[in-house]
C-alpha positions in Angstrom: 77.3 -52.0 97.1 74.6 -53.7 94.9 73.0 -50.4 93.9 76.4 -48.9 92.9 77.1 -51.9 90.8 73.8 -51.5 89.0 74.5 -47.9 88.2 78.0 -48.8 86.9 76.5 -51.5 84.7 74.1 -48.9 83.2 76.8 -46.3 82.6 79.7 -48.4 81.5 80.6 -48.7 77.8 78.6 -51.8 77.3 75.3 -52.7 75.8 72.9 -52.8 78.8 69.2 -53.2 79.6 67.1 -53.5 82.8 63.8 -54.8 84.2 62.2 -53.4 87.4 63.0 -50.2 89.2 66.7 -49.5 89.9 65.7 -48.6 93.5 64.4 -52.2 94.1 68.1 -53.3 94.5 68.5 -51.9 98.0 67.6 -53.5 101.3 64.1 -55.1 101.4 63.3 -53.3 98.1 61.0 -50.3 97.4 58.2 -50.1 100.1 54.6 -50.5 98.9 52.3 -48.3 101.0 49.3 -50.5 100.1 48.3 -53.4 97.9 44.7 -52.2 97.4 43.9 -50.3 94.2 41.1 -48.3 96.0 43.6 -46.9 98.5 46.3 -46.6 95.9 44.1 -44.4 93.7 43.5 -42.1 96.7 47.3 -41.4 96.9 47.7 -44.2 99.5 45.3 -42.6 102.0 43.5 -45.2 104.0 44.1 -44.7 107.8 40.7 -43.0 108.1 39.0 -44.6 105.1 35.6 -45.7 106.5 35.6 -48.4 103.7 32.5 -50.4 103.6 33.8 -52.4 100.6 37.6 -52.5 101.3 39.6 -54.9 103.5 41.9 -52.2 104.6 45.6 -53.3 104.8 46.7 -50.1 106.7 44.4 -49.8 109.6 42.6 -52.8 111.1 40.1 -50.6 113.0 38.6 -49.7 109.6 37.3 -53.3 109.2 34.4 -52.2 111.5 32.8 -50.5 108.5 32.3 -53.8 106.6 28.7 -54.7 106.1 29.1 -57.9 104.0 31.8 -60.6 103.5 34.3 -59.4 100.9 37.0 -61.2 99.0 39.5 -59.2 96.9 42.3 -60.3 94.6 44.7 -57.8 93.0 47.1 -57.7 90.1 49.7 -55.0 89.4 51.9 -53.6 86.6 55.0 -51.5 87.3 56.8 -49.6 84.6 59.8 -47.3 85.1 62.2 -45.3 83.0 65.6 -44.5 84.6 67.9 -41.7 83.4 71.4 -41.1 84.5 73.4 -38.8 82.2 72.8 -39.8 78.6 71.7 -43.4 79.6 68.0 -44.2 79.6 66.4 -47.5 80.5 62.8 -48.7 80.3 61.8 -51.4 82.9 58.5 -53.2 83.6 57.2 -55.9 85.9 53.8 -57.6 86.2 53.0 -59.2 89.6 50.3 -60.7 91.8 49.6 -58.0 94.5 47.7 -59.8 97.2 44.4 -61.4 98.3 42.3 -60.3 101.2 39.1 -61.5 102.9 36.9 -59.7 105.5 33.6 -60.6 107.1 31.4 -58.9 109.8 30.2 -61.3 112.5 28.7 -59.3 115.3 26.5 -56.4 114.3 26.0 -55.1 117.9 29.7 -54.1 118.0 30.3 -53.7 114.3 32.9 -56.5 114.8 34.7 -58.0 111.8 37.4 -60.6 111.1 39.9 -60.2 108.3 42.8 -62.1 106.8 45.0 -61.6 103.8 48.4 -62.0 102.1 49.9 -58.8 100.6 53.3 -57.5 99.5 55.1 -55.0 101.7 58.1 -54.3 99.4 59.1 -54.9 95.8 62.7 -56.1 95.3 62.4 -57.5 91.8 64.7 -56.3 89.0 67.2 -57.3 86.3 70.2 -55.7 84.8 72.1 -57.3 81.9 75.2 -56.0 80.1 77.4 -57.4 77.4 80.5 -56.7 75.4 82.7 -58.6 73.0 84.0 -60.9 75.7 81.2 -61.6 78.2 77.5 -61.3 79.0 76.6 -60.5 82.6 73.1 -60.7 84.0 72.2 -59.7 87.5 68.7 -60.6 88.7 67.0 -59.8 92.0 63.6 -61.3 92.8 61.1 -61.2 95.6 60.6 -58.8 98.5 58.9 -58.8 101.9 55.3 -60.0 102.2 52.7 -60.0 105.0 50.3 -62.7 106.0 47.8 -61.2 108.5 44.9 -62.3 110.6 42.9 -59.9 112.9 39.7 -58.3 114.0 38.1 -55.0 114.6 35.2 -53.9 116.8 33.5 -50.8 118.3 33.3 -50.8 122.1 31.2 -47.6 121.8 29.6 -45.8 118.8 32.4 -43.3 118.8 35.5 -45.5 118.9 36.7 -48.3 116.6 39.6 -50.5 117.7 41.4 -53.1 115.6 44.4 -55.4 115.9 46.1 -58.0 113.8 49.0 -60.4 113.9 51.4 -60.1 110.9 53.7 -62.8 109.7 56.5 -61.0 107.8 58.0 -63.4 105.3 60.1 -63.2 102.2 62.7 -64.6 99.9 65.0 -62.1 98.3 67.0 -63.8 95.6 70.2 -62.5 94.0 71.5 -64.3 90.8 74.6 -63.4 88.9 75.2 -65.2 85.6 78.4 -64.8 83.7 78.7 -66.2 80.1 81.8 -65.9 77.9 81.7 -65.5 74.2 84.6 -67.9 73.9 82.9 -71.3 74.4 86.1 -72.8 75.7 85.7 -70.7 78.8 83.5 -72.1 81.6 80.5 -69.9 82.4 79.0 -69.9 85.8 76.0 -68.8 87.9 76.3 -67.4 91.4 73.1 -67.2 93.6 72.6 -65.9 97.0 69.1 -66.1 98.7 67.9 -64.4 101.8 64.9 -66.2 103.4 63.4 -64.6 106.4 60.3 -64.6 108.6 59.1 -63.0 111.8 56.0 -61.9 113.7 54.7 -58.4 114.7 51.4 -57.0 116.0 49.6 -54.1 114.4 47.1 -51.9 116.2 44.6 -49.4 114.9 42.0 -46.9 116.2 39.4 -44.7 114.6 37.4 -41.9 116.3 34.0 -41.4 114.6 33.1 -37.8 114.5 29.3 -38.4 113.9 29.2 -39.8 117.4 31.3 -37.1 118.9 29.4 -34.0 117.7 31.7 -33.6 114.7 29.6 -34.6 111.7 31.5 -36.0 108.7 34.9 -36.3 110.4 36.8 -39.5 110.9 40.2 -39.7 112.7 42.4 -42.7 112.3 45.8 -44.0 113.4 47.7 -47.3 113.2 51.0 -48.6 114.6 53.0 -51.7 113.7 55.8 -52.9 116.0 59.1 -53.9 114.5 59.7 -57.5 113.7 62.8 -59.5 114.7 63.4 -61.8 111.8 64.9 -65.3 111.6 67.0 -65.0 108.5 69.0 -67.5 106.4 71.6 -66.7 103.8 72.0 -69.4 101.2 74.8 -69.2 98.7 74.8 -71.4 95.6 77.7 -71.6 93.0 77.0 -73.6 89.9 79.3 -74.0 86.9 77.1 -74.0 83.8 78.9 -77.0 82.3 78.2 -79.1 85.4 75.1 -80.4 87.1 76.9 -80.1 90.5 76.7 -77.0 92.7 78.1 -75.8 95.9 75.5 -74.7 98.5 76.3 -73.0 101.8 73.6 -72.1 104.4 74.3 -69.5 107.1 71.8 -68.8 109.9 71.4 -65.2 111.0 68.9 -62.6 111.9 67.2 -59.5 110.4 64.9 -56.7 111.4 61.8 -55.3 109.7 61.0 -51.8 111.0 58.1 -50.4 112.9 55.6 -48.2 111.1 53.2 -45.4 112.1 50.4 -43.7 110.3 47.8 -41.1 111.1 45.0 -39.6 109.0 41.8 -37.5 109.0 38.9 -37.7 106.5 35.8 -35.5 106.0 32.6 -36.5 104.4 32.0 -33.4 102.2 28.5 -34.6 101.2 26.6 -37.8 101.1 28.8 -39.2 98.3 32.0 -37.2 98.4 34.9 -37.4 100.9 38.5 -36.3 101.3 41.4 -37.6 103.4 44.9 -36.5 104.4 47.4 -39.0 105.8 51.0 -39.0 107.2 53.1 -42.1 107.6 56.6 -42.9 108.7 58.7 -46.0 108.9 62.1 -46.5 110.8 64.1 -48.2 108.0 67.4 -46.8 109.5 67.3 -49.8 112.0 66.3 -52.4 109.3 68.4 -55.1 107.7 67.6 -58.3 105.8 70.5 -60.4 107.1 73.4 -60.3 109.5 75.2 -63.1 111.3 74.7 -61.3 114.6 72.6 -58.4 115.8 73.1 -55.2 113.7 72.4 -51.5 114.1 70.9 -51.4 110.6 71.7 -51.5 106.9 73.9 -48.4 106.1 72.1 -48.0 102.7 68.8 -47.4 104.4 67.3 -44.4 106.3 64.0 -43.5 107.8 61.2 -42.9 105.3 58.0 -40.8 105.4 55.0 -40.0 103.3 52.3 -37.3 103.0 49.2 -38.2 100.9 45.9 -36.6 100.0 42.9 -38.3 98.4 39.4 -37.3 97.3 36.6 -39.6 96.3 33.2 -39.9 94.8 31.8 -43.1 96.4 30.4 -45.8 94.0 26.6 -46.1 94.1 26.3 -49.9 93.8 23.1 -50.8 95.5 21.3 -47.4 95.5 22.5 -46.3 98.9 22.9 -42.7 97.5 19.6 -42.7 95.6 18.8 -43.9 92.1 21.6 -43.6 89.5 22.4 -45.2 86.2 25.4 -45.8 84.0 28.6 -43.9 84.8 26.9 -42.1 87.6 27.1 -45.4 89.6 30.9 -45.5 89.3 33.3 -44.4 92.0 35.9 -41.8 91.1 39.2 -41.3 92.9 42.1 -38.9 92.8 45.2 -38.7 94.9 48.6 -37.1 95.5 51.6 -38.2 97.5 55.0 -36.9 98.4 57.5 -39.4 99.9 61.0 -39.5 101.3 62.1 -43.0 100.3 64.0 -44.9 103.0 67.2 -45.3 100.9 70.4 -43.4 100.4 70.9 -42.2 96.8 74.1 -44.2 96.1 73.4 -47.1 98.4 76.5 -46.3 100.4 77.2 -45.5 104.1 77.0 -42.0 105.4 80.3 -40.3 104.9 80.8 -41.1 101.2 80.4 -38.5 98.5 76.6 -38.8 98.4 76.0 -40.9 101.4 73.7 -38.5 103.2 71.5 -37.7 100.2 68.1 -39.2 99.9 65.5 -39.9 97.1 62.2 -38.1 97.0 59.1 -39.3 95.2 56.1 -37.3 93.8 53.1 -39.2 92.6 49.7 -38.5 91.2 47.0 -41.2 91.1 43.5 -41.8 89.8 41.1 -44.7 89.8 37.6 -46.0 89.2 35.3 -48.2 91.1 33.1 -50.0 88.5 30.0 -52.0 89.7 29.9 -55.3 87.8 26.8 -56.8 89.4 25.1 -56.7 92.8 27.9 -55.8 95.3 30.7 -57.1 92.9 33.1 -54.3 92.2 36.1 -53.9 89.9 38.6 -51.3 91.2 41.2 -49.7 88.9 44.1 -47.5 89.8 46.8 -45.6 87.9 49.7 -43.9 89.5 52.4 -41.8 87.7 55.3 -40.2 89.4 59.0 -39.4 89.6 61.8 -40.3 91.9 64.7 -37.9 92.2 68.0 -38.1 94.2 68.5 -34.9 96.2 72.1 -34.9 95.1 71.9 -34.7 91.3 74.0 -37.4 89.6 74.2 -39.6 92.6 71.6 -42.0 91.2 69.1 -42.3 88.3 66.2 -40.0 88.0 63.2 -42.3 87.6 59.7 -41.8 86.1 57.2 -44.6 86.8 53.7 -45.8 86.1 51.9 -48.2 88.3 48.6 -49.9 87.4 46.4 -51.9 89.6 43.2 -53.9 89.2 41.2 -55.8 91.8 38.0 -57.8 91.7 35.9 -57.7 94.8 33.3 -60.4 95.4 30.7 -60.1 98.2 28.3 -62.2 100.1 26.1 -62.0 103.2 27.4 -64.1 106.1 26.3 -64.6 109.7 22.8 -63.1 108.9 20.1 -64.3 111.3 17.8 -66.7 109.5 14.0 -66.1 109.5 12.0 -68.6 111.4 8.7 -69.6 109.9 
């Protein structure tokens, strides 16, 4: 398995280094609960966000809280340190983490449209090792992404509904490069790409406690159906000394799993709120590529996540009274516990560690900094640790994840005043 090969490269008696999380080498890569730094700073809680300045990528019903057109662009830095036995490796990756746009268009029903492009998984990483004879480099790039378009509205004051159509797309690239110290030996590069796409619908709902006699409470849920993927495996073999290569394309199929999330939030006071979410995703049935229908990738299992977040809302335009300086900033804290959807050694059930999983604990914090009227910079920082339940079956990983977004705003579809 690819994961086992990565561990062997780290542990063998060679000089080795890595980039990107070791766990990115399995399946679709490591899942990303959200691409938005606001939600990330809250531990990933966003099912019942009530976000007036967030284009929510978890629950489309939450778009009904938008009061202005909003455009957000996000950048992200991942840093991880893996340890297995006496071997320790530091790894980092900077990436674009999505762009979203949302706009309210019918105030009578709090209706909004939204679209965006965000990553769903991170499959990027690199492991290089060398000895007196050869230098071997294994690179994995890409992951699964989502291009979405949808709308949310409130048929009554107590219920918000939302739906979107998601185009799941991605290109997961594997590259092996072998170079010999002896220049008379012909080095070579082997590449295998998995390109896939498929459609799925996502539905969301929120129950607004203020209209149900439950002041301050907000209940939310979302569900994404699984996506049947059209998947292509492309194999490229290139001798380094030649400009010619051999390319083989093989059509197949894949499956991206369904996902479910539920949450409840409470407005503690006019400016403070708290939320608890639970989410689950059926990765046991998922696979990137197979020539014919498959029951799933044996290196994957079902994953779930429990998250908690608390927030002091930013006071940008004086909606919470007059404030100055740091008092205008939003403050966010979060905690999450996850069962990652992978087996610790990347092998099928029945091997020595085949039924052991990997758990993740994470603490997060963030800021919402007003830059000008309704322009907001959101920062998030998440630190955590991933541990295999069977000690020694895979690296213990400590990680740091930083995110930054700039949110621009404008007023669209406002009735013009007639003179």
